[in-house]
C-alpha positions as a Markdown table, in Angstrom:
| # | Residue | x | y | z |
|---|---|---|---|---|
| 1 | Unk | 21.6 | -25.5 | 59.6 |
| 2 | Unk | 25.0 | -24.5 | 58.9 |
| 3 | Unk | 25.4 | -20.5 | 59.1 |
| 4 | Unk | 26.8 | -19.7 | 56.3 |
| 5 | Unk | 24.3 | -21.4 | 53.9 |
| 6 | Unk | 21.6 | -19.7 | 56.1 |
| 7 | Unk | 23.1 | -16.4 | 55.3 |
| 8 | Unk | 23.7 | -17.2 | 51.7 |
| 9 | Unk | 27.4 | -17.0 | 52.0 |
| 10 | Unk | 28.1 | -20.5 | 50.5 |
| 11 | Unk | 27.1 | -20.2 | 46.9 |
| 12 | Unk | 24.1 | -21.4 | 45.0 |
| 13 | Unk | 22.0 | -24.4 | 45.5 |
| 14 | Unk | 23.5 | -27.1 | 43.0 |
| 15 | Unk | 21.6 | -27.7 | 40.1 |
| 16 | Unk | 21.3 | -31.1 | 37.5 |
| 17 | Unk | 20.5 | -30.3 | 33.8 |
| 18 | Unk | 18.6 | -33.3 | 32.2 |
| 19 | Unk | 16.5 | -33.5 | 29.0 |
| 20 | Unk | 16.6 | -29.3 | 28.6 |
| 21 | Unk | 15.4 | -28.4 | 32.3 |
| 22 | Unk | 17.2 | -27.4 | 35.2 |
| 23 | Unk | 17.0 | -29.3 | 38.7 |
| 24 | Unk | 17.8 | -27.0 | 41.6 |
| 25 | Unk | 18.4 | -29.1 | 44.6 |
| 26 | Unk | 17.1 | -27.4 | 47.7 |
| 27 | Unk | 18.5 | -27.1 | 51.1 |
| 28 | Unk | 17.1 | -29.3 | 53.7 |
| 29 | Unk | 14.8 | -26.9 | 55.7 |
| 30 | Unk | 11.5 | -27.1 | 57.3 |
| 31 | Unk | 9.6 | -27.7 | 54.2 |
| 32 | Unk | 11.5 | -30.2 | 52.6 |
| 33 | Unk | 11.4 | -32.4 | 56.5 |
| 34 | Unk | 7.9 | -31.8 | 56.3 |
| 35 | Unk | 7.2 | -33.0 | 52.8 |
| 36 | Unk | 9.7 | -35.9 | 53.2 |
| 37 | Unk | 7.9 | -37.0 | 56.4 |
| 38 | Unk | 4.4 | -37.0 | 54.8 |
| 39 | Unk | 5.4 | -38.9 | 51.3 |
| 40 | Unk | 6.7 | -42.0 | 54.0 |
| 41 | Unk | 3.6 | -42.0 | 56.0 |
| 42 | Unk | 1.8 | -41.9 | 52.6 |
| 43 | Unk | 3.7 | -44.8 | 51.8 |
| 44 | Unk | 3.4 | -46.5 | 54.7 |
| 45 | Unk | -0.4 | -45.9 | 54.5 |
| 46 | Unk | -0.9 | -46.6 | 50.9 |
| 47 | Unk | -1.1 | -50.5 | 51.2 |
| 48 | Unk | -4.0 | -50.3 | 53.3 |
| 49 | Unk | -6.1 | -48.4 | 50.6 |
| 50 | Unk | -5.5 | -51.8 | 48.9 |
| 51 | Unk | -7.7 | -53.7 | 51.7 |
| 52 | Unk | -10.2 | -51.8 | 51.6 |
| 53 | Unk | -13.5 | -54.1 | 51.0 |
| 54 | Unk | -11.0 | -57.2 | 51.3 |
| 55 | Unk | -10.3 | -56.6 | 55.0 |
| 56 | Unk | -12.4 | -55.9 | 57.9 |
| 57 | Unk | -12.5 | -52.0 | 58.9 |
| 58 | Unk | -11.3 | -52.7 | 62.2 |
| 59 | Unk | -7.6 | -54.5 | 60.7 |
| 60 | Unk | -7.2 | -51.7 | 58.7 |
| 61 | Unk | -8.0 | -49.2 | 61.5 |
| 62 | Unk | -5.5 | -50.7 | 63.7 |
| 63 | Unk | -2.8 | -50.7 | 60.9 |
| 64 | Unk | -3.4 | -47.2 | 59.9 |
| 65 | Unk | -3.0 | -46.4 | 63.9 |
| 66 | Unk | 0.4 | -48.0 | 64.0 |
| 67 | Unk | 1.5 | -46.2 | 61.0 |
| 68 | Unk | 0.4 | -42.9 | 63.0 |
| 69 | Unk | 2.0 | -44.3 | 65.9 |
| 70 | Unk | 5.6 | -44.8 | 64.0 |
| 71 | Unk | 5.4 | -41.3 | 62.8 |
| 72 | Unk | 4.6 | -40.0 | 66.1 |
| 73 | Unk | 8.1 | -41.8 | 67.0 |
| 74 | Unk | 9.8 | -40.2 | 64.5 |
| 75 | Unk | 10.6 | -43.1 | 61.9 |
| 76 | Unk | 10.0 | -41.3 | 59.1 |
| 77 | Unk | 11.6 | -37.8 | 60.4 |
| 78 | Unk | 14.0 | -36.4 | 57.8 |
| 79 | Unk | 17.6 | -36.8 | 59.7 |
| 80 | Unk | 20.9 | -37.8 | 58.8 |
| 81 | Unk | 20.9 | -41.1 | 59.8 |
| 82 | Unk | 17.4 | -41.8 | 57.3 |
| 83 | Unk | 19.8 | -40.1 | 54.3 |
| 84 | Unk | 22.1 | -42.2 | 55.2 |
| 85 | Unk | 19.5 | -45.6 | 55.2 |
| 86 | Unk | 18.2 | -43.9 | 51.8 |
| 87 | Unk | 21.7 | -43.8 | 50.4 |
| 88 | Unk | 22.7 | -47.4 | 51.0 |
| 89 | Unk | 19.4 | -49.2 | 50.3 |
| 90 | Unk | 19.8 | -49.4 | 46.6 |
| 91 | Unk | 16.2 | -48.8 | 46.4 |
| 92 | Unk | 15.3 | -46.6 | 43.6 |
| 93 | Unk | 12.0 | -45.9 | 44.6 |
| 94 | Unk | 13.1 | -44.8 | 48.3 |
| 95 | Unk | 15.7 | -42.3 | 46.7 |
| 96 | Unk | 13.2 | -41.1 | 44.4 |
| 97 | Unk | 10.9 | -39.9 | 47.5 |
| 98 | Unk | 14.0 | -37.9 | 48.5 |
| 99 | Unk | 15.1 | -36.7 | 45.0 |
| 100 | Unk | 11.5 | -35.5 | 44.2 |
| 101 | Unk | 11.4 | -33.5 | 47.5 |
| 102 | Unk | 15.0 | -32.0 | 47.5 |
| 103 | Unk | 14.7 | -31.0 | 43.6 |
| 104 | Unk | 10.8 | -30.1 | 43.6 |
| 105 | Unk | 9.8 | -32.6 | 40.4 |
| 106 | Unk | 7.8 | -35.2 | 40.0 |
| 107 | Unk | 8.5 | -39.1 | 41.0 |
| 108 | Unk | 9.0 | -39.7 | 37.4 |
| 109 | Unk | 11.3 | -36.5 | 36.9 |
| 110 | Unk | 13.2 | -38.1 | 40.4 |
| 111 | Unk | 13.7 | -41.7 | 38.8 |
| 112 | Unk | 14.9 | -40.8 | 35.8 |
| 113 | Unk | 17.2 | -38.2 | 37.5 |
| 114 | Unk | 18.6 | -41.1 | 39.6 |
| 115 | Unk | 19.2 | -43.3 | 36.7 |
| 116 | Unk | 20.2 | -41.1 | 33.7 |
| 117 | Unk | 22.2 | -38.3 | 35.7 |
| 118 | Unk | 23.2 | -40.4 | 39.0 |
| 119 | Unk | 26.9 | -38.7 | 39.8 |
| 120 | Unk | 25.3 | -35.1 | 39.2 |
| 121 | Unk | 22.3 | -36.3 | 41.4 |
| 122 | Unk | 24.4 | -37.5 | 44.1 |
| 123 | Unk | 26.8 | -34.8 | 44.3 |
| 124 | Unk | 24.1 | -32.3 | 44.8 |
| 125 | Unk | 22.6 | -34.4 | 47.4 |
| 126 | Unk | 25.7 | -34.1 | 49.4 |
| 127 | Unk | 26.7 | -31.1 | 48.5 |
| 128 | Unk | 22.9 | -29.4 | 50.3 |
| 129 | Unk | 23.3 | -32.1 | 53.2 |
| 130 | Unk | 26.7 | -30.7 | 54.1 |
| 131 | Unk | 25.4 | -27.3 | 53.8 |
| 132 | Unk | 21.9 | -28.3 | 55.8 |
| 133 | Unk | 23.7 | -30.2 | 58.9 |
| 134 | Unk | 27.6 | -29.2 | 58.7 |
| 135 | Unk | 28.3 | -27.7 | 62.0 |
| 136 | Unk | 28.5 | -23.8 | 62.3 |
| 137 | Unk | 32.3 | -22.6 | 60.9 |
């Protein structure tokens, strides 16, 4: 993390106003990383829930173990590479996961911010990204 942000010398967290509510974008700290990782794991496991009663239990368990192995290998970790992947994917769903965590809002609110406050939301994410991962000055 950038030292000036850690010490509070770099200014306040960016905010986005929408529908009479103020959303504050968090810097990428351990809580944000853990929440992102858990949401991504849950997202990968979600289709397996639909297979309950439709596929053999052993198959579902093997698939779940494969997802958990991917998680152990860091596939769902929050990193500069994951942000680049999300921002360039064009997927509102993937970006909504990130926005919901950074802005501490529901998935629906995150989607609304992305679709209706695109520039402000993107600028806020870029600001906290630079503040969270920029080398110390």
